[in-house]
Structure formats: C-alpha cells, structure tokens
N, C-alpha and C positions, 0 to 999 in steps of 0.2 A: 659317807664315802661310797664309791660305785662298787657294786658287789659282783657285777658280771658283764662279760663282753656284749651279751644280748641286749641288756638294759642300756648300755652306752651306745649300741647302734640305734637304739629308739630315739635318743637325742639327736643323733646324726640325722635321723630321718626328718626330725622336726625342722632341722636347719635346712634340709633340702626342700621341704614344703614352703618354708619362708622364702628361700631363694626363688623358687617357681612362682610363687605369687608376685614378687617383685618383677621378675621377667615378664609375667603376664601384663602387669600394669605398664611397663616400659613398651611392650609391643603395642598396646592399645593406644599408648601416647604417640608412639611412631605413625600408626594408622591414621590418628587424628591429624597429624601434620600433613601427611600425604592427601587426606580428604580436604584439608582447609586450603591447601596451595593453589588449586584451581580457582577457587572463589577469589582469593587474593589477586592472582594474576589477572582474573577477568575484569576486576575492578580498577587495577592499576596497570598491570604490565601489558594487557591486550588492547588497550584503548588505541595505541597507534595502529594496531592491525585492523580495527574497526574503520578508523579513518582512512587507511590505505584502500580499503574496499571501496568506499564512497568515491575517492579520487579515481581509482581505476575504472569504476563504472562511468564516471564523467568523462574520462579520456576516451573509453570505448564508444560512447554514444556520439561524442564529437567526430570521432574517425568515421563512424557510420553515417552521420549527416554530411560530411565532406564527400564521402563517395557518392551518395545520392545526388548531390549537387553536381558532381562531375557527370554522371551518367544522364542527367537531365538535359544536358547540351546535345545529346544524341536522339532525343525523343522523336524528332521528325525524320530521322535517317530511314530510307526506304528498307534497308536490310533489317533494322531493328523492328519496324512495323511488320515486316514479312514473317520474321521469326516469332513474333508474338502471337500470330494467328495460330489456334489449335494448341497452344503450348503453356497454358496456365491451368491450374487446378482450383476448382471451386470448393467452398466449405461444406457443401452438402451433395452436389451433384457428382463430384468426381472421386473415383477411386485412386489411391496414391501408389506409386510404383514400388516404394520400398518400406512399407508399413511394418512395424514390429509391436509385438504385445509387450508393452512395457512392464518393467519389474515393479512389485508393490512397494519396494523401498524408494522408488522414485516418485510414484503418485498412485493413488487408488481412485478409480472412478465408480462411486457408489451406484451409479445408474447401471453399470455393467456387472457388478458383483463386488466381492470382499477382497479381491486381490490374490486370493489363494487359488481359486479355480478359474475365475474369470477377471479380466481387467480391459484396458482400452488400448486401441491402436494409435500409434504416433510414427510419423515419417521424419526422421531427423535430417534426412538428406534432401529435403524438398520444402518449398514455401507454399502456402495456399492464400488464396485471395477471398476476401469477404466484400460484398457489395450491398447496401442498404436495398430491401425489396423495391422501394420506390424508384431506384435508380436502375434495376435489373428488369427493365420493361421490355426488353426485346425477346426474340426466339431463344428458347432453352436457357432463360435466365441471364442472357447477354446484356451488357449496357449498350444504350443507344446514344448517349451524350458523348460527343466528341472528346470533351475534356476528361471525362471518366475513362474512356477508352485509352487516351493518351497516358493517363496515370497508371492504368494497369500495365501498360506496354513499357513505359520508361522505369517503373519500379522493378519490372522483370530483369532489366539490365543490372540491377543490384544483387540478384539472386546469388550468383557465385560467391560474392563477398559475404553474403549472409550465411551461406552454407560453411564457408571456411572460418568464419569468426564467432558464431554462435557458441556460447559456453554450455556444457552439459548441465542440464537441470534449469537453464534460463531460457528466456524467449526474446527474440529480437524482431522488431516490427517497425513499418512505416505506414502512417496514416495520413492520406492525401486530404488537402483542403476541399477536393471534389467529393470525397465520401468514400473513395476506394481504400482498401486496406490490405497489406501484404504481411505475413507473419511466418516465422520458422520457430519450432518445428510445425509440419503440416498436421492438422488435426480436424476432425469434423466437428461441426457445432450442433448442439442439441436443438436450438431454434434458428431456422433458416432466415436470412434476410433481416435479422432483427438488429444487427450490430452496426452502429454508425460511430466511427473513431471520433468524430467531431463533437460527440456527446460525452466523451470521456474526460475525466479530470486531468489526466496526464496531457491530453492534447491542448486544452485550454490553458493549462498552466504554463506550458512551454511557449504558447503562442501570444500570451498576453501578459505574463509576468505577475508579480504581486500588485494587488489593487484593492482599493477601497471601493465596494459597490453598493449602490442603494436603488433597490427596485421600487418604483412608485406606481401603484397599480389602482386604476380607476374601478370602483365597486359601485358606482351611481346606478340608478334605476335603468338608464338607457342601456347599460351593458348587458341587460337581459335579452336584447333584441339579437336575433339570429344566433351565431356561435361566439358572440364577442367575449362573454365571460369565460367560456370554455377556452378560447384562445389565450385570454390573459392568464389563465391559471397555467396552462401547459407551457406557455412561453416562459413565465416566471420559474416554473419547476425546471424547465430545461436549462435556464441561466444557473439556478441554485445548484443543480445537480453537477455542473461542471466546475464549480468553484474548487479551489485547492486550499490546503491547510494554510498556505502562506497569505490567503486573502482574508478581508474582513467584509461583512455585509450587514445590511439592514433591510427591512420591508416596510414601507409606508403605504397604507391603504387610505383611499380618500373617497368621500362623497360630499355631503355638505361641509364636513370638516375632515381633517386628516388625523390619522392615528398611527402610533409606532406599534405595527403588529408584531414585528421582530426587532429587538434591539432598543428597548425602552431608554436605556441610559446611554446610547451609542451604538456602534457596530460591534458584532460578536465575530469570533473567529469561525472560519468555515471548516469545522471539524465534521466528520461523518455524522456524529451524533447531533449536532446543531443543524445540519442540513436535513436529516431525516425527520426531525421534529418540525422544521420550517415547512417541509413538503406536505406533511399531514395537515398543517394550518392552512396552507394554500388551497388544499383540496376542498376545505370546508367554507371557502368564502362565499358569501352571498351578496347580491347586488340590490341596492335601494337607496333612495335619496337623490340630492342634486350633485352638482360637479364643481368642486372647488380647486382649481389649479393653484391659486396663490398659496393657500395653506398647505397643499401638498409639497410644493417646493421648499416652502419655509421650514417645515418640519424635516425635510431630507437634509437640508444644509445644516440645521440644528444638529442632527445626528452625526454628521461628519465632524462639525467643529468640537462637540463634546468628546468624540473619540480621540481627535488630535490632542486637545487639551489634557486628557487623561493619559496620554501616551500609550494608547492601545492601538493605534494606527498602524498600518503596514509601513507608512512613510513614503509610499509610492503614489501612482496616479490614482485619480478619482473618477469613477463613471456613475453617472446617474441615467438609469434606464426607465423612461417615462411611457407607460402603456395606457391608451385611452381610446375612446370612440370619438373624441375631439371637440365636444361642445361645452363651453363654460356656462354654468347656470348659477353659480354662488361665488362669493369672494370677489376679489379683484379682477378687473378686466384684463384683456390680453396685453395692452401696453404696460399696464402695472406689473403683470407677471414677468415679462421679458426684461423690464428695467430692473426689477428685483433680482432676477436670476443672474444678470450680468454683474450686478453690484456684489452679489455673494460669491461669484467665480472670481471676481477681481480680489475680494478680501481674502479668499484662500491662497491666491497666487502671492499677493503682497505680504501677508501676515505669516503664512505658513510654508510658502514656496511650494505649493501644490498645484499641479496641472489637472484641470477639470474638463471633462467632455460630457455633453448631453446628448443621449441617444432617444429620439422619440419614435413611437410606433403607433400608427393609426390601425386600429383593430376592426376589421369587417369591411366589406365592399362598399357600403354606403356610409363610411364614417366621414365625418367632417374632418378633413386633414389640413384645412388652410391655417389654423392657429399652430398645430403641432409641427408642421413643416417650417412655418416662419420663426417658430421658437428655436428649431434646430439651426436654421440658416443664420440667425441673428446672434447666436452664441457660439459660433464655430463648431457646431454639432452636426449629427447625421440623422435624417429622417427616413423611415422605411414603412411603406404600406404593407399590410399583412391581410391577405384575402380570407373571406370567411371560410373557405374550404382548403386553406393552406394546410397540406399534410407534412410539410417539410419545414418545421419551425427552426430547425438548425440553420438552414440556409437563409430563412427570413431574419434571424437574429445575427447572422454572420458579421454585419458591419461592426458589431461591438467588439469581437476578437480580432477581426481583420485589420481595424485601425490600429490596435496595439501590436499586432503582429508585424505591421509595416514599420513601426518605429523600433521594434526589436532588432530588426535587420540592419540597423546602421548606428552611428553615434557611440561607438565603444561598447555595443552589446553583442558583438560578433560570437562570443563563445559563451552565451547565455546557456545555462542548463537548469531546468526545473525539477524539483522532487516533489512528490506528493504523499500524502499521509498514507501509511500502510492500509491496504484494502484488500477484499477478497477478488482474486483475478476473475475475470469474466468466464474464462474457460479453465477449469481445473479446481477451483474451490479453494486453493491455497491463499495464505495471506502473504502479500509481498509489497514492494513499492516500485517505482518506476523513475529512472533517469531519463529526461527527454530534453531534445533541442530542436528549435525550429529550423526548417530547411527553406532556402531560398534560391531564387535565380538572381544572383549578385550582378549580373551584366546589365541590368536596367536600374534606373534611378526613380523612385526608391525601390530597393530590393523587392521582388516579387515573392510573397509568401506562397510556398508550395505544399507545406504540410509539417508533420512532426516525426522525427526519427526517435525511437525509443529502445531501451534495453531494460528488461526486467530483472529484478533481484528478489529472490525469496527471502523473507525475513529469517528464515532458519539459518541462512548463511551468515547473516549479521549477528544473530544470536551466538552462533558457534564461535565466531571470532571474538566475542566478548566473554563467552564461557557461561554466561547467564542470560536470562530473558530480562531485558530492561523494562522499566515501568512504561506505560503508555505516554505519560507526559514528557518523559525523558526523550523518548523517540520523536515525539512531536517537535520538542524544542529543537533537536538536532536538524531536522528536515526544514523547519521553518527558518532557522538561521541560514542554512546553506541556500534556500531560495530567495532570501532577502539580502544575501551579501551584497548584491548590487541592485540598484533601483533603475529600470530602464528609463531612459529619456525618450519622450516622444516628441519629435521635431519635424512636423510635416508642413509643407508650403500650402497656400490656398488651393493651388492647382492639384496637388496630390491628395488633399482632402476631397476636392471636387471628384477626383477619379474614384476614390472610395465610395462616395455617394452613388455614382454611376453603377459601379460593380454590384452594390448591395440592393438598389432599387431601380436601375435603369434611368432612363431619361427624366422621368418624372421626379426623381429624387434629387436632382441636381439643383444647386442655388443661383447658377448663372454667374458666378464669379470669374470663370475662365471659359475660353472657347475650347470646344471639343479638341481642336488640334493641338491645343497646348498640353492636353493630359492623355491624348489617344495612346501614347507610347507607354503610359503606365498600365493600360489595360491588358490583360494577358492575350497573347496572340495565339490563334489556332495554327496548327501545321499547315502549310501551304498545300501539301499533297493530301488532302482529305480523303480522296478516293483510295489511298493506300491504308487507311485505317481498317483493321480486320473487323468483319461482322460477327465472327465466332472466335473468342478468345479461349475457350475451354478445350483442355486436352481430351477429356471424355466425359460422359455423362452416365456412367454405368450404375451410379447409385440413385439415380432420379427414382422418386416414389418410394423409396425404402425408408424406414423409421431409423432413428438414432441408433438403437441397439444393433439394428441389422447392418448399418454402415460402419460402426466404431467399435463395437464390443468384440472381444476375442477371448478364446480359451488360453490360459497360460501355457506358454511353449508352442503355440501355434500363431503364425503371423497372418491369419486370414480372418475376415469377419465371421462371427458365430452368432446366429439369431437366437441360439439357446441360452446365451448368457445374459439373462435378464436378472435384475437385482433382486435376489431372494434371500440373501444373507449377508448383510453388512455389519460384519463384527469387528472391522478394523476402523478406527478413526481417521478420517482423512486429514485432519489437522495434526500434522505431526508435532510432538513437543520438541523443544530444543534439545539437541544431541547431549547426552551424558558424557562429561570429559572422561578421556582414558584413565587419567590419574585417579579419578573418583572410583571407577570400577576396580582398578588394582588395589587401591586402598581397602576398599570393603572386602574384596576376595582375600586379600592378604590377612587382614584382622581376623575374619571368621575362621580361616584355615588354622591360624596361630592358636586361636582359643580352643578349638576343637582338639588340637594335638596335645596342648597343655593339660586340658581337662582329663583326656584319655590317660596321659602319663601319671598324672596325680592320682588317678583311680587305681592304676596298677600298684603304684608306690604305697598307697594306703592299705590296699588289701594285703600286701606283702607284710608290712609291718604290724597290721593287726594280728597276723598269726604269730609274729615274733613276740609281741607284747603279752599275748596270753600265756607264754611260756616263762614269763619273767616273775620271780618272787620279790616281794617287797622285803627288804632287809631292814630289820629294826636294831639299832645300836643298843647294846646291853646297858650301857650307862645313860641313855636318853630315850626318852619316849618319842622324840621326833621322828616323823616319817620322811623319807626322801621324797621331796615333791615332785621330782621327775618320774617317780614310779607309784605315786599314790593311786590306789585302787578303790574305786567306789562300786558298791554293789548295785546293780540295776534294780530299781523297784518295779521295773516292767517284766524283766526276765532274769531271775537269779542265776542262771546258767551262762548269762553273758556278763563280762566284766568290761567296764569302760575306763578307759585311761584318761585322766583330766590333765590337759596340757597346762604347762606353766603359763603365768601372764606374760604378755608380749614384752612389757618393759617394767623393771630393766632387764637387759639381756642375760643369758645364762652365762656362767664362767666357761672358759677362761677369759672371755672378752671383757667382763666387767668385774673388777676386784670388789665392788661394793655389793655385789649380788648377795642376797640373803636367802638361805634354804629354808626360812621359816614360812610354813604353809598357812595362808590365811584361809581358815575353814568357814564357809558360809553356812548359814542356816539352811536346813533341809526344806 
C-alpha cells in the first residue's frame, strides 16, 4: 500500500518524465518530416518549376533575338551612325557612368578581395563592348573594319531593350559574326582584347546546331615546314573548344597511315572533360612520315558509321574538317580518294539519312591546294586557304559554322534555341549555362547570319528551383535533350553554297558553278554611306593604362575604383553552394530549441523530485517482507550519504493502468 502523499508524488513524477520523453520523440519526428519535405518536393514537386525556368529562358532569348533583328534594319541610318560616335563603353578603356560596388551575396571577385572589405564594380544601367585586339587596330583601340563598326553601332540600338529586360543576377549579350560583342551589366575585363565571342561554345552551338564532327589532321613530315603544324594544332583546338555538349566528335591523324587519335570506337560526346583531354593530345602532336589521304578519309567515315550503328550519334548533320598542306605521297591517288569520299557520303545519305559536308583547309602559303580544293568542289564542300601567318583562325575556319548557320535560318528552324553544358563564365567565375539563338537578316535569301543572342542563367537558380543540386550526368542529359529536340535541315542551293565559299575564302575559293551575279545578293552589303561610319566609337578612355584592380576594384560601400583593394585575403569561396531551403532551416532550428527546452524542464523536475524522494521512508508491511518497488532504496556504494531511487521497469506499466501489474521486485545481483 502507499504510505504517504510524498511517495505518491514520486510516481506521478515518473509518469511526467515518461510523458516528456514521448513528447521529445514526437517533436523530433515532426522536425524530421519538416526536414524531409523539401527533398521530396525537390525531386517530385519542383520539377515543373525547373522546366518552367528553361522555357522562360528560351522565350526571353527569342524575344531578344527578335529585337536585334528589328534594329538591324536601321544599321545604315545616318542618325543611328551619328549617335553611335563617342557613345559606347570599352571593356578596359572606359569608365562607366553608374558603377556600383556589388554586394558579396551576388558575387565576389577574388582579384579585388574577399567581398567584406573590397569587391568589384558593375554598372547595371549600361552595356559594354568587347572587340578582339586584332580587330581593334585603330587609334585608341577603335575598330577600322566597316562591318565591325556597323556591328557596334546597330547593337547599340538594342541597348535600351537590354537595360529594361536583363534580370538581376543574369547577363544578356549579343556576339556578332564580325567579332564585336555587347553585354550587360557593364564590367571591366581582366585581360583586354582577349575575348572573341566566335570562339565560345554558346556561339557555335547556336549557329550550327547539333552535329557529328570529325577532324582529319595531316601530321606528315612536310607539315614541319613553316608554321603548318602550328596552324593545324591551333585550328583543331579552336574547333574542339567551340563544340557543345550536344555534339559528338572524333580526331583522325594521318601520315603514312591514319590513326583514331580520339574516338577509337566512334565519336565521343563533346563534354568539357573530353574536350580538355583532346586539346592536351592535340598540343603534343608531332609530324613525320608520308601523306595518305585515302586511309584518313576511310577511317573518318568508319568512325561516323560506327557511332551511328551504336546509336551514340547526334542524329543530325555530319562535318568532316580536313587539314593538310596538300600533297599525297602514300595510299590511293586523288581520283580514288574523291570517288571513295563520294561513295561514303552517298551511303550515309541513303542508309542513315545523314547530310555530310566536307570542309578542306590548305595550311601554309606554299601549300599545294589543287587536290584539297578539287576534293571540296567535287563533293559539294567548301575549301579555304589558311596563310602561314594567319592570326585570326576563327575567321579562317568560319565557313564551317557559317554554312550551318545559313541552314538554321530557314526550313522550320526559325525558333532554334541552343543550350550548352554548364561552364565557368568568362567573367565572374560562377558556373552557369546559356540559352542562345542565332540572329539573321531575314529579308534576304538565304537569311544572312548576323550573330548570336544569349541570356545567361546561373546554375544556382536552377538548383534552387529543384531544391537540390542534381548530378552532373542528369544536368547534361537535360541540356542535350533540349538542344537535340530538333535537328536542323541544311538545304542550300549550289549558288548559295558558292556564296559561302566566296565569303570564307574570296574569289580563289569559288568552284565556278555559278556566276557572281547569281549570288551577289547573298553577300553582305556594306552601308552605302560609309563616310558616316564613326572613327571613334568610345565614350571615354579614362581608364587607359590602368591595371584591372585600378579600374574595377572598389571598397565596399563606395562606388568608385580603389587601387588599394588588391586581393590579400580571399576567405570566401566564390562558388556559392546551392541555397539551403527555408523549410530545412526552420526544421533544424525548431528541433534544436525544442530539445533544449525539454532537457531544461526535465532537469528542473528531476532536481525537485530528488529532494522529495530523500524525505520518503520505505514502509514495510508487518505481515510481509516485500518492499514496495516504487520506493525501494539502494545504498550507494560510492557515497553512503546519498540514496538512489531505483525506478520500476518500463513494462508492464504501473497501476491503476495495468491490472496485471505485480509489485514483486526482481532483485538483481550486486
């Protein structure tokens, strides 16, 4: 029987402890549900949100493209050319009118500092222009090529649209086929004159579409003459560097015989990893031996057919880029080579429904171009000579993407949008991707390719919509699928093809299948009022001669350049990890607070009842030697002045809840 109210209170305290433990478990379970919810919604519920982001980006870049095509119609207006003079901002020479020292949450430029004391200037109300150094050959870094000047001036007409429509944290830009580039927000470049938009994957992806590319490179002994081997390497590196993840490629090198240098079992996907590995291999090529055209083309077509049969192909157009100094010294003769090439092209068309174009390049001023030009002309291809001292390989190789760009402007490809594999932005260091669309003058036939309009998307935005960071392979599959959703059809007439030959290599590159008058209208026309073209397009050159930190770095809170902000303490990582979902933070905080409060309350309750227990006496029934188990006192072997109360077993529960409860105490051995 229960002897006192004090001891009864002890049992009640036990029940309260049991209740609190159960509540603690419940709260942790609740926190687990809160924590788990974002992950589940990220993998299931937020998938439509991620898809809507991609669709919105595609719609935005198509609107941007449409606007540039409209303003292009005014490129020769006297008023537009007059306003273009002294009204553009250079990437290195110019000071920007409304620069701000941006917040570290948006971006940290490690060259300037850690974002706490120093960061970088940006002007979100202004565009800036970049022109490759080889094209900025005039006074004060001005372009002298009329077509480059026109590109700077008509793209300036799109500046109000760019200012109004650029999204915070994003970039919007236009890369011209002439090499001029306009971007918002305005920012200074660390390396001046180094950027050429035509070398960037987003440009070539949008201007050529998905494709299977085989580069065939002559490494025979004659390639050691002059700068031929250097030209071959740099040309191949230029092409590989501009491929997108939607492309497949292989490298065939040949001398006495041909070798699959890259793509032994066929073509491989143009991921950044594969491209970087290939570029390393290309840099280490050496030249020796004879020159076997026949085996080179045979191996190239083998690689294409193997890829198609293995179903690893893009399913789109095929390009063979053949680089040589032009003399056959081994294998089949030129007639046999041309016959075999035409047969293999026909087989790809008849068996696999694939369109194949041969691009041949004669490397070196004294190269024998007779065979390479004949090879291109007799296979409906394009031949281009490349001078020994060519420093603009992008222009020299331009026939390759110009042909595909011409085809993309018609035949149901009007709303073509290309995506590229996530990459590190040229300026800023963050990882992102780009949605790009080719821009045309659609008032001529075929449409004249003008350049590429692009909107950047930080991968942080995409991950945030999903709630988690997707695996690299999953991201690649999404962008490859979107870029291959439609395969562009290239349908050019013989005269249109002849015009492209003329554009790429001049009179010497044409095959004589059309009179010049028949394709003259396809060639881009210069503005008739050439005298109205401005000789100076820059607003100011206040930053001339200054280093990047002196031009671009700033003290946080001040919107002017600060030369004292050199990078001395970069404690913040530029690559921001995906944002932590709000629910996750709430769940963690709630669970921790609940645990602390309950532990505190349990501590108070335990101390209170310990004092009560010490005043309790064990009551022994006179007719029984049984000890009340709820009040069994055990002497401490550690300190005899302290008594320890042994709680009953958790199951079965104490009365009055369980009638089967027994008050028999099981005494364990000491």
